[in-house]
RODO-2510 file (C-alpha; in nm, 4 decimals, decimal comma):
residues 532
     n   res          X          Y          Z
     1     m     0,0045    -0,0045    -0,0021
     2     r     0,2734     0,2198     0,0860
     3     l     0,4553     0,1756    -0,2420
     4     i     0,1265     0,2509    -0,4438
     5     c     0,0735     0,5632    -0,2322
     6     f     0,4290     0,6801    -0,3227
     7     i     0,3961     0,5953    -0,6909
     8     f     0,0545     0,8047    -0,7015
     9     a     0,2331     1,0806    -0,5309
    10     i     0,5158     1,1069    -0,7946
    11     m     0,2516     1,0800    -1,0665
    12     m     0,0622     1,3761    -0,9148
    13     f     0,3700     1,5780    -0,9286
    14     m     0,3556     1,5576    -1,3059
    15     l    -0,0121     1,6534    -1,3330
    16     p     0,0118     2,0231    -1,3085
    17     e     0,2509     2,0140    -1,6028
    18     a    -0,0077     1,8684    -1,8066
    19     f    -0,2981     2,1006    -1,7172
    20     g    -0,4152     2,3384    -2,0111
    21     q    -0,3364     2,0955    -2,2933
    22     v    -0,7221     2,0389    -2,3767
    23     e    -0,9494     2,2891    -2,5015
    24     k    -1,2154     2,4018    -2,2411
    25     p    -1,5140     2,6331    -2,2456
    26     a    -1,3895     2,9707    -2,1812
    27     r    -1,4654     3,3300    -2,2035
    28     d    -1,2995     3,5251    -2,4654
    29     g    -0,9625     3,6535    -2,3969
    30     h    -0,8731     3,3323    -2,1713
    31     r    -0,5235     3,1942    -2,2004
    32     e    -0,3252     2,9507    -2,0155
    33     a     0,0469     2,8922    -1,9486
    34     k     0,1828     2,6032    -2,1785
    35     t     0,4199     2,3569    -2,0298
    36     y     0,6104     2,0929    -2,2588
    37     s     0,7771     1,8067    -2,0835
    38     r     1,0453     1,5728    -2,1885
    39     y     0,7865     1,2901    -2,0984
    40     d     0,5598     1,4372    -2,3586
    41     k     0,5299     1,2167    -2,6695
    42     e     0,4352     1,5301    -2,8859
    43     g     0,5226     1,8882    -2,8414
    44     e     0,7340     2,1541    -2,9523
    45     p     1,0987     2,1337    -2,9874
    46     f     1,2899     2,2275    -2,6630
    47     p     1,5297     2,5382    -2,6923
    48     e     1,9118     2,4220    -2,6939
    49     g     2,0173     2,3199    -2,3355
    50     i     1,6706     2,2686    -2,2019
    51     t     1,5995     1,8807    -2,1204
    52     a     1,3146     1,8743    -1,8685
    53     f     1,0446     2,1412    -1,8864
    54     y     0,9979     2,4308    -2,1140
    55     t     0,6898     2,6932    -1,9966
    56     r     0,5457     2,9723    -2,1908
    57     i     0,3275     3,2216    -2,0113
    58     t     0,1843     3,5535    -2,1247
    59     v     0,1449     3,8093    -1,8650
    60     t     0,0068     4,1803    -1,8381
    61     p     0,1570     4,4493    -1,6518
    62     s    -0,0148     4,4691    -1,2902
    63     a     0,0230     4,7150    -0,9971
    64     l    -0,0114     4,5478    -0,6455
    65     p    -0,3625     4,5167    -0,5003
    66     d    -0,5218     4,7497    -0,2306
    67     p    -0,5249     4,6333     0,0497
    68     l    -0,2374     4,4140    -0,0202
    69     l    -0,3759     4,0884     0,0935
    70     r    -0,7057     4,1355    -0,0787
    71     y    -0,6444     3,8051    -0,2580
    72     r    -0,5327     3,5887     0,0201
    73     l    -0,4175     3,2326    -0,0467
    74     n    -0,3607     3,1255     0,3037
    75     v    -0,6106     3,0768     0,6158
    76     m    -0,5112     3,3572     0,8737
    77     s    -0,4577     3,2258     1,2335
    78     t    -0,7450     3,4542     1,3368
    79     e    -0,9735     3,2151     1,0958
    80     k    -0,8540     2,9225     1,2827
    81     e    -1,0916     2,7027     1,4890
    82     p    -1,0494     2,4451     1,7608
    83     g    -1,0999     2,1044     1,6203
    84     n    -0,9997     1,8096     1,3992
    85     a    -1,0523     1,8602     1,0191
    86     a    -1,0612     1,4824     0,9314
    87     p    -1,4258     1,4183     0,9905
    88     l    -1,5174     1,7335     0,7750
    89     y    -1,3249     1,5871     0,4976
    90     v    -1,4859     1,2361     0,5336
    91     e    -1,8162     1,3927     0,5155
    92     a    -1,7097     1,6133     0,2098
    93     l    -1,6122     1,3071     0,0256
    94     a    -1,9367     1,1267     0,1088
    95     e    -2,1245     1,4217    -0,0038
    96     l    -1,9229     1,4311    -0,3260
    97     e    -1,9994     1,0617    -0,3857
    98     k    -2,3560     1,1257    -0,3208
    99     v    -2,3601     1,3764    -0,5946
   100     r    -2,1839     1,1632    -0,8308
   101     g    -2,4486     0,8662    -0,7511
   102     r    -2,7432     1,0785    -0,8373
   103     k    -2,5896     1,1774    -1,1529
   104     m    -2,4890     0,8159    -1,2544
   105     e    -2,8488     0,7193    -1,1459
   106     n    -2,9937     0,9617    -1,3965
   107     l    -2,7418     0,8519    -1,6780
   108     y    -2,8627     0,4680    -1,6263
   109     k    -3,1982     0,5653    -1,6909
   110     t    -3,1254     0,7420    -2,0294
   111     e    -3,2070     0,5506    -2,3514
   112     a    -2,8498     0,6379    -2,4717
   113     y    -2,6994     0,4367    -2,2000
   114     r    -2,9303     0,1401    -2,2038
   115     k    -2,8883     0,0740    -2,5630
   116     l    -2,5004     0,0069    -2,5234
   117     d    -2,3505    -0,3128    -2,4971
   118     p    -2,0984    -0,3231    -2,2063
   119     d    -1,8736    -0,5887    -2,3702
   120     k    -1,8613    -0,3907    -2,7004
   121     d    -1,9143    -0,0197    -2,6079
   122     w    -1,7008     0,0292    -2,3242
   123     e    -1,5372     0,3485    -2,4819
   124     a    -1,8721     0,4963    -2,5322
   125     i    -1,9906     0,4093    -2,1727
   126     m    -1,6954     0,5684    -2,0280
   127     k    -1,7478     0,9011    -2,2321
   128     l    -2,1057     0,8954    -2,0977
   129     k    -2,0077     0,8631    -1,7400
   130     f    -1,7145     1,1284    -1,7859
   131     k    -1,9843     1,3651    -1,9327
   132     a    -2,2350     1,2961    -1,6597
   133     f    -1,9455     1,3699    -1,3771
   134     p    -1,6879     1,5706    -1,5450
   135     l    -1,4319     1,6245    -1,2601
   136     y    -1,1257     1,7849    -1,3180
   137     p    -0,8993     1,4860    -1,4086
   138     y    -1,1117     1,3933    -1,6939
   139     w    -1,0252     1,7042    -1,8730
   140     n    -0,7074     1,5253    -1,9920
   141     s    -0,8344     1,1812    -2,0155
   142     d    -0,8481     0,9480    -2,3146
   143     h    -1,2194     0,9692    -2,2761
   144     y    -1,2495     1,3425    -2,2836
   145     v    -1,5810     1,4664    -2,4286
   146     e    -1,6848     1,8087    -2,4710
   147     i    -1,9355     1,9794    -2,2104
   148     t    -2,1290     2,3092    -2,2488
   149     p    -2,0397     2,5921    -2,0001
   150     q    -2,4051     2,5447    -1,8676
   151     e    -2,3324     2,1777    -1,8001
   152     e    -2,0121     2,2668    -1,6227
   153     q    -2,1824     2,5305    -1,4074
   154     d    -2,4517     2,2836    -1,3020
   155     l    -2,1868     2,0435    -1,1911
   156     y    -2,0314     2,2814    -0,9418
   157     e    -2,3388     2,4326    -0,8386
   158     s    -2,4701     2,0753    -0,7557
   159     t    -2,1577     2,0314    -0,5288
   160     s    -2,2178     2,3316    -0,3178
   161     d    -2,2553     2,1355     0,0032
   162     v    -1,9017     1,9728    -0,0566
   163     y    -1,7520     2,3199    -0,0900
   164     r    -1,9306     2,4304     0,2262
   165     l    -1,7705     2,1362     0,4207
   166     l    -1,4216     2,1794     0,2617
   167     e    -1,4430     2,5437     0,3610
   168     k    -1,5290     2,4695     0,7118
   169     a    -1,2374     2,2011     0,7370
   170     s    -0,9838     2,4453     0,5991
   171     r    -1,0167     2,6594     0,9377
   172     k    -0,9625     2,3497     1,1611
   173     r    -0,6272     2,3647     1,3460
   174     y    -0,5113     2,0169     1,3100
   175     y    -0,6029     1,7015     1,1046
   176     d    -0,5785     1,3629     1,3020
   177     w    -0,7007     1,0449     1,0876
   178     n    -0,7180     0,8334     1,4039
   179     d    -0,5090     0,5520     1,3057
   180     s    -0,1722     0,4117     1,4358
   181     f     0,1344     0,2517     1,3197
   182     e     0,2237     0,1097     1,6548
   183     f     0,0720    -0,2119     1,5785
   184     k     0,0692    -0,2512     1,2087
   185     g     0,3874    -0,0960     1,0801
   186     i     0,3962    -0,1019     0,6912
   187     a     0,0640    -0,2717     0,6965
   188     t    -0,0996     0,0405     0,8153
   189     m    -0,3712     0,1321     0,5358
   190     l    -0,3768     0,5027     0,4550
   191     p    -0,7368     0,5461     0,3058
   192     h    -0,7152     0,9285     0,3849
   193     i    -0,4395     0,9811     0,1327
   194     q    -0,6374     0,8464    -0,1512
   195     d    -0,9498     1,0649    -0,0290
   196     s    -0,7633     1,3528    -0,0244
   197     r    -0,6772     1,3124    -0,3961
   198     t    -1,0238     1,2956    -0,4869
   199     l    -1,1152     1,6379    -0,2978
   200     a    -0,8176     1,7993    -0,4430
   201     r    -0,9073     1,7289    -0,7962
   202     y    -1,2700     1,8589    -0,7322
   203     l    -1,1345     2,1672    -0,5783
   204     g    -0,8784     2,2020    -0,8651
   205     g    -1,1475     2,1626    -1,1326
   206     k    -1,3578     2,4324    -0,9493
   207     a    -1,0851     2,6643    -0,9297
   208     d    -1,0202     2,6009    -1,3028
   209     w    -1,3679     2,6541    -1,4003
   210     e    -1,3987     2,9853    -1,1958
   211     i    -1,0677     3,1055    -1,3645
   212     r    -1,2203     3,0372    -1,7105
   213     c    -1,5223     3,2224    -1,6120
   214     g    -1,3321     3,5424    -1,4911
   215     k    -1,4351     3,4728    -1,1281
   216     y    -1,1037     3,5214    -0,9662
   217     d    -1,2067     3,6140    -0,6242
   218     e    -1,3818     3,2890    -0,6265
   219     a    -1,1042     3,1083    -0,7678
   220     v    -0,8715     3,2456    -0,5097
   221     k    -1,0850     3,1152    -0,2264
   222     t    -1,1052     2,7818    -0,3824
   223     i    -0,7258     2,7631    -0,4243
   224     r    -0,6962     2,8763    -0,0449
   225     l    -0,8974     2,5643     0,0591
   226     g    -0,6943     2,3398    -0,1801
   227     l    -0,3750     2,4630    -0,0167
   228     a    -0,5144     2,4248     0,3380
   229     l    -0,6077     2,0543     0,2273
   230     g    -0,2509     2,0024     0,1215
   231     e    -0,1171     2,1500     0,4405
   232     h    -0,3605     1,9336     0,6487
   233     i    -0,2415     1,6231     0,4587
   234     r     0,1096     1,7050     0,5077
   235     e     0,0959     1,7569     0,8927
   236     s    -0,1566     1,4883     0,9444
   237     s    -0,1149     1,2902     1,2705
   238     p     0,0010     1,0491     1,4154
   239     f     0,2925     1,0520     1,1896
   240     n     0,4305     1,2810     0,9170
   241     v     0,5805     0,9983     0,7079
   242     l     0,7029     1,0642     0,3524
   243     v     0,4070     0,9336     0,1755
   244     t     0,1738     1,1903     0,3528
   245     q     0,4322     1,4585     0,2907
   246     l     0,4611     1,3979    -0,0805
   247     v     0,0833     1,3749    -0,1349
   248     g     0,0457     1,7079     0,0442
   249     i     0,3068     1,8389    -0,1741
   250     a     0,1460     1,6917    -0,4781
   251     i    -0,2087     1,8484    -0,3832
   252     t    -0,0254     2,1786    -0,3311
   253     g     0,1249     2,1501    -0,6868
   254     i    -0,2437     2,1098    -0,8302
   255     f    -0,3079     2,4758    -0,6819
   256     q     0,0302     2,6145    -0,7641
   257     a    -0,0766     2,5447    -1,1231
   258     q    -0,3918     2,7237    -1,0815
   259     i    -0,2223     3,0229    -0,9420
   260     e    -0,0199     3,0241    -1,2555
   261     h    -0,3417     2,9725    -1,4501
   262     i    -0,4852     3,3049    -1,2765
   263     v    -0,1535     3,5024    -1,3414
   264     a    -0,1667     3,4288    -1,7145
   265     q    -0,5186     3,6020    -1,7526
   266     p    -0,5003     3,9622    -1,9200
   267     d    -0,6843     4,1152    -1,6401
   268     a    -0,5465     3,9244    -1,3610
   269     p    -0,4791     4,0776    -1,0200
   270     n    -0,1349     4,0597    -0,8928
   271     l    -0,0818     3,7844    -0,6386
   272     y     0,2733     3,8797    -0,5184
   273     p     0,1576     4,0009    -0,1781
   274     a    -0,0611     3,6694    -0,1225
   275     l     0,2354     3,4657    -0,2149
   276     t     0,4689     3,6094     0,0456
   277     q     0,2298     3,4559     0,2978
   278     l     0,2866     3,1036     0,1872
   279     y     0,5750     2,9209     0,3315
   280     i     0,7493     2,5727     0,3717
   281     r     0,8617     2,4417     0,7184
   282     p     1,2303     2,4001     0,6778
   283     d     1,2256     2,0895     0,9067
   284     s     0,9316     1,9123     0,7371
   285     m     1,1436     1,6735     0,5331
   286     l     1,3797     1,5756     0,8225
   287     q     1,0861     1,5073     1,0334
   288     s     0,9097     1,2817     0,8029
   289     v     1,2394     1,0744     0,7422
   290     y     1,2575     1,0140     1,1079
   291     a     0,9284     0,8931     1,1024
   292     e     1,0154     0,6193     0,8218
   293     q     1,1526     0,4100     1,0901
   294     v     0,7939     0,2922     1,1819
   295     w     0,7520     0,1152     0,8749
   296     l     1,0130    -0,1458     0,9607
   297     f     0,8562    -0,2486     1,3105
   298     s     0,5020    -0,3172     1,4187
   299     s     0,5584    -0,1390     1,7356
   300     m     0,7145     0,1759     1,8377
   301     k     1,0020     0,0355     2,0221
   302     a     1,2472     0,0449     1,7336
   303     p     1,5194     0,2422     1,9051
   304     g     1,4959     0,0482     2,2272
   305     i     1,5182    -0,2915     2,0218
   306     i     1,8131    -0,1884     1,8172
   307     e     1,9954    -0,0628     2,1668
   308     t     1,9274    -0,3719     2,3562
   309     i     1,9383    -0,6425     2,0789
   310     n     2,2903    -0,7773     2,2126
   311     e     2,1395    -0,8769     2,5340
   312     a     1,8206    -1,0212     2,3974
   313     t     1,7326    -1,3976     2,4650
   314     p     1,6956    -1,6352     2,1663
   315     e     1,3010    -1,5996     2,1763
   316     e     1,3465    -1,2045     2,1881
   317     s     1,5690    -1,2301     1,8864
   318     k     1,3715    -1,4530     1,6977
   319     n     1,0474    -1,2481     1,7431
   320     v     1,2644    -0,9372     1,6039
   321     l     1,3590    -1,1409     1,3030
   322     e     1,0097    -1,2440     1,2464
   323     d     0,8691    -0,8811     1,2779
   324     l     1,1109    -0,7505     1,0247
   325     l     1,0193    -1,0433     0,7867
   326     s     0,6539    -0,9802     0,8259
   327     t     0,7433    -0,6041     0,7255
   328     f     0,9462    -0,7273     0,4304
   329     i     0,6723    -0,9969     0,3189
   330     f     0,4038    -0,7228     0,3231
   331     g     0,5933    -0,5082     0,0960
   332     v     0,6903    -0,7819    -0,1670
   333     e     0,5018    -0,6795    -0,5044
   334     d     0,4785    -1,0297    -0,6395
   335     q     0,1468    -1,1229    -0,4974
   336     n     0,1822    -1,5065    -0,5480
   337     f     0,5258    -1,4978    -0,3857
   338     a     0,3919    -1,2591    -0,0963
   339     g     0,1018    -1,5030    -0,0552
   340     f     0,3295    -1,8210    -0,0163
   341     l     0,5485    -1,6214     0,2484
   342     g     0,2437    -1,5244     0,4285
   343     t     0,1756    -1,8956     0,5042
   344     e     0,3285    -2,0676     0,8174
   345     q     0,5455    -2,2808     0,5935
   346     g     0,6485    -1,9545     0,4045
   347     r     0,7259    -1,7614     0,7074
   348     s     0,9539    -2,0684     0,8425
   349     l     1,1358    -2,0883     0,5098
   350     a     1,1938    -1,6985     0,5010
   351     l     1,3293    -1,7240     0,8525
   352     s     1,5698    -2,0259     0,7637
   353     v     1,7071    -1,8492     0,4545
   354     t     1,7655    -1,5298     0,6511
   355     c     1,9449    -1,6931     0,9247
   356     l     2,1492    -1,9002     0,6664
   357     m     2,2424    -1,5916     0,4742
   358     g     2,3010    -1,3738     0,7685
   359     y     2,5177    -1,6104     1,0060
   360     p     2,8515    -1,5666     0,8326
   361     h     2,8078    -1,1857     0,8472
   362     g     2,6802    -1,1975     1,2266
   363     k     2,9808    -1,4183     1,3250
   364     d     3,2310    -1,2176     1,1457
   365     r     3,0629    -0,9031     1,3327
   366     l     3,1126    -1,0714     1,6796
   367     l     3,4688    -1,1795     1,6059
   368     e     3,5566    -0,8159     1,5236
   369     q     3,3864    -0,7085     1,8672
   370     g     3,6457    -0,9802     2,0304
   371     l     3,4100    -1,2648     2,1033
   372     s     3,5855    -1,6267     2,0995
   373     e     3,4461    -1,9151     1,8842
   374     t     3,3367    -2,0703     2,2042
   375     e     3,1406    -1,7720     2,3124
   376     i     2,9927    -1,7486     1,9720
   377     d     2,8951    -2,1184     1,9502
   378     a     2,7180    -2,0843     2,2909
   379     l     2,4665    -1,8369     2,1244
   380     s     2,1590    -1,9177     1,9017
   381     t     2,1587    -1,8546     1,5531
   382     y     1,8781    -1,5810     1,6168
   383     q     2,1209    -1,4103     1,8660
   384     i     2,3905    -1,3909     1,5949
   385     v     2,1792    -1,2775     1,3025
   386     a     1,9291    -1,0275     1,4485
   387     p     2,1872    -0,8003     1,5979
   388     m     2,3778    -0,7808     1,2612
   389     i     2,0748    -0,7068     1,0727
   390     l     1,9548    -0,4190     1,3258
   391     e     2,3073    -0,2966     1,3315
   392     e     2,2990    -0,2637     0,9460
   393     i     1,9658    -0,0960     0,9531
   394     k     2,0496     0,1590     1,2130
   395     r     2,3951     0,2499     1,0003
   396     v     2,1889     0,2978     0,6743
   397     y     1,9271     0,4899     0,8616
   398     d     2,1840     0,7165     1,0430
   399     l     2,3351     0,7928     0,6969
   400     l     2,0068     0,8777     0,5515
   401     f     1,9007     1,0960     0,8337
   402     v     2,2373     1,3223     0,8046
   403     s     2,2638     1,3200     0,4329
   404     m     1,8894     1,4392     0,4095
   405     a     1,9677     1,7189     0,6229
   406     f     2,2303     1,8656     0,3846
   407     p     2,1383     2,1982     0,1955
   408     p     2,0926     2,1583    -0,1663
   409     g     2,3762     2,2326    -0,3935
   410     e     2,6715     2,1592    -0,1368
   411     s     2,9155     1,8918    -0,2155
   412     h     3,0113     1,6451     0,0269
   413     t     3,2279     1,3220     0,0074
   414     a     3,2641     1,2029     0,3866
   415     i     2,8939     1,1543     0,4276
   416     v     2,7028     1,0114     0,1068
   417     f     2,3823     0,8268     0,1023
   418     d     2,3820     0,6441    -0,2450
   419     e     2,0692     0,4385    -0,3088
   420     n     2,2673     0,2164    -0,5256
   421     q     2,4862     0,0672    -0,2433
   422     l     2,1824    -0,1378    -0,1682
   423     r     2,1795    -0,2965    -0,5138
   424     d     2,4663    -0,5164    -0,4115
   425     v     2,2775    -0,7705    -0,1955
   426     t     2,5237    -0,9385     0,0328
   427     s     2,3053    -0,9778     0,3521
   428     p     1,9443    -1,0253     0,4519
   429     a     1,9549    -0,6510     0,6007
   430     k     2,0155    -0,5079     0,2223
   431     v     1,7315    -0,7183     0,1321
   432     i     1,5016    -0,5597     0,3512
   433     l     1,6415    -0,2287     0,3401
   434     s     1,6278    -0,2134    -0,0607
   435     l     1,2425    -0,2614    -0,0335
   436     m     1,1690    -0,0574     0,2858
   437     l     1,3727     0,2684     0,2268
   438     p     1,2073     0,5492     0,0418
   439     a     1,3469     0,6895    -0,2743
   440     t     1,5137     0,9385    -0,1088
   441     e     1,6438     1,1469    -0,3754
   442     a     1,2945     1,1712    -0,5486
   443     a     1,1614     1,2781    -0,2167
   444     k     1,4158     1,5352    -0,1660
   445     m     1,3568     1,6989    -0,5064
   446     a     0,9812     1,7017    -0,4379
   447     f     1,0304     1,9316    -0,1162
   448     l     1,2518     2,1406    -0,3322
   449     r     1,0227     2,1479    -0,6185
   450     q     0,7348     2,3039    -0,3988
   451     q     0,9365     2,5876    -0,2771
   452     q     1,1031     2,6540    -0,6348
   453     a     0,7398     2,6828    -0,7864
   454     y     0,6426     2,9516    -0,5237
   455     d     0,9790     3,1268    -0,6111
   456     r     0,8822     3,1230    -0,9708
   457     l     0,5562     3,2596    -0,9185
   458     k     0,6926     3,5429    -0,7059
   459     i     0,9408     3,6319    -0,9962
   460     i     0,6357     3,6341    -1,2512
   461     e     0,4384     3,8656    -1,0360
   462     a     0,7360     4,0776    -0,9370
   463     i     0,8147     4,1243    -1,3212
   464     r     0,4433     4,2177    -1,3822
   465     f     0,4662     4,4875    -1,1156
   466     y     0,7999     4,6060    -1,2535
   467     a     0,6484     4,6374    -1,5902
   468     s     0,3421     4,8324    -1,4490
   469     v     0,5548     5,1076    -1,2962
   470     h     0,8339     5,1208    -1,5854
   471     d     0,5955     5,1786    -1,8843
   472     g     0,5803     4,8120    -1,9748
   473     k     0,9497     4,7376    -1,9581
   474     l     1,1108     4,4202    -1,8366
   475     p     1,3906     4,4157    -1,5813
   476     e     1,7192     4,3430    -1,7533
   477     s     1,8091     4,1573    -1,4277
   478     l     1,6324     4,0378    -1,1228
   479     e     1,8601     4,2681    -0,9171
   480     d     1,6826     4,5573    -1,1166
   481     i     1,3672     4,4887    -0,9459
   482     k     1,4258     4,7123    -0,6301
   483     e     1,0591     4,7924    -0,5276
   484     i     1,0015     4,4466    -0,3819
   485     p     1,1930     4,1503    -0,2815
   486     v     1,2459     3,8720    -0,5574
   487     p     1,3909     3,5092    -0,5172
   488     k     1,7282     3,5191    -0,7003
   489     i     1,8598     3,1508    -0,5804
   490     d     1,7421     2,8329    -0,7353
   491     v     1,6622     2,6236    -0,4307
   492     a     1,7367     2,2986    -0,6324
   493     t     2,1068     2,4093    -0,6787
   494     g     2,2019     2,6687    -0,4425
   495     k     2,3027     2,9000    -0,7350
   496     p     2,1332     3,2021    -0,9077
   497     f     1,8597     3,1615    -1,1353
   498     g     1,9458     3,2057    -1,5093
   499     y     1,7907     3,5231    -1,6182
   500     r     1,8100     3,7289    -1,9272
   501     v     1,5812     3,9390    -2,1563
   502     e     1,5319     3,8860    -2,5441
   503     g     1,2750     4,1329    -2,6734
   504     d     0,9714     4,1367    -2,4953
   505     k     1,0481     3,7873    -2,3351
   506     a     1,1994     3,7268    -2,0082
   507     l     1,3783     3,3963    -1,9827
   508     l     1,4244     3,2100    -1,6516
   509     d     1,6566     2,9056    -1,6317
   510     y     1,6283     2,6690    -1,3686
   511     t     1,6950     2,3032    -1,2693
   512     m     1,4446     2,0425    -1,1683
   513     y     1,4755     1,6794    -1,3172
   514     g     1,7017     1,8465    -1,5687
   515     s     1,7376     2,1787    -1,7345
   516     c     1,4201     2,3828    -1,7344
   517     r     1,3147     2,7242    -1,8633
   518     l     1,0175     2,9609    -1,7970
   519     e     0,9456     3,1975    -2,0964
   520     i     0,7580     3,5058    -1,9778
   521     t     0,6025     3,7417    -2,2375
   522     v     0,4754     4,0666    -2,1060
   523     e     0,1882     4,1710    -2,3208
   524     q     0,2745     4,4978    -2,5094
   525     t    -0,0483     4,6890    -2,4458
   526     d    -0,1696     5,0260    -2,3362
   527     r    -0,4063     4,8611    -2,1082
   528     r    -0,2714     4,8203    -1,7461
   529     v    -0,4155     4,6157    -1,4804
   530     e    -0,4259     4,8737    -1,2057
   531     e    -0,4813     4,8265    -0,8138
   532     q    -0,7556     4,5790    -0,8046
***
């Protein structure tokens, strides 16, 4: 389950890059930022030197709003209320499913649906279902169907109760999904993760529709609820493990894309002041990495187990090995193999193989510590193997904790966590760790990508403001923007953004999964978006 959640989280990082590639009902003058990815099968050729993402956005000069936080993107502390947001999110999801159920029931009664053969007309059936309940993910679906502006408006009007519940949830001070890793470890199910995606997609679709209709005040409010949802998921109790952090970041990415969508409109307000109020806790990643240890044990006693394992009895050492192996078995992707290992015969075989593989390493470890052959022979196999495996796990996790705390862009040779080191399987510990450890580099880049996205949005809005007070001109460098602070360092590298001006375009080069470029065109027009 954890692996599935992690894969979905990574996939969601890519969703914002794909938004806007399908024609949608929109008012005249509507426009969107266009992002081309190396993952696209088709797309414009990338400029020389660009290998990952290439984004084009056209903007209009815009002064700052008055008051500055007229378009707030965060929930203020004065708006917070005591209580848990989780029950409200559960209720909102149930209400959304209720709306979907009514629309599906009406669809099933239509002549168009009844005359279709499920075995032959699957594609047509899917199109009808998507048309009946066209939430945001379906805009880029293979089953995309056109809907009218009125049909889309009817959809979001029918979900007003869902929106009301999400608005109430956004003001709650914490999010506790009332589960625990103490007894289940990696077998803990995370249903709230999948549910949060559904709610985020609904809010993302509503914001997208509001922007296309020119309803910026409503869109900003919807984005605020989406960002609050992402923050609740990231800070959810009882543990902020990497999966919850990554899904929270991915949800935030949906609404960062919608902020960019607003910014691209000819009459868009300037959201620079609102963006200054959004921040990312610098310790979030390290805290989630610490919490990763809970996946390895079905109890919260991991540190104590590791520290006292050398004094453990044969029975206690055997229990530790069985605990670790049950975690490993749950994570095996081959269901047939995992099913066999889950039987009493399979568990016994796994324990025997682990002891057979680990005994030589465990004996060498004890010899290095000064124990004699006689003293080692007096120990059970479990007492020899279990301490060796736990020591290796602690060594790797210590390396992970320290290396993940390094600032980006800094070189280091004495302390390096290399995921490839686990490919050379020489002991049972490496077999377990190779499956249980997260994809740390991908996770680290996800945290950086969220901050980097906010920085790019601030730069766009700073350029719009600069153009509004300098007769539509672009700043020749980011240092030329002296009226307001502007990010100058790419958090992914620790080095300055690449910035230059070519005609009416500002080119911002940055790094994320490769070399990327943001091309900002300032619309040359006499019309200015003044204080909103």
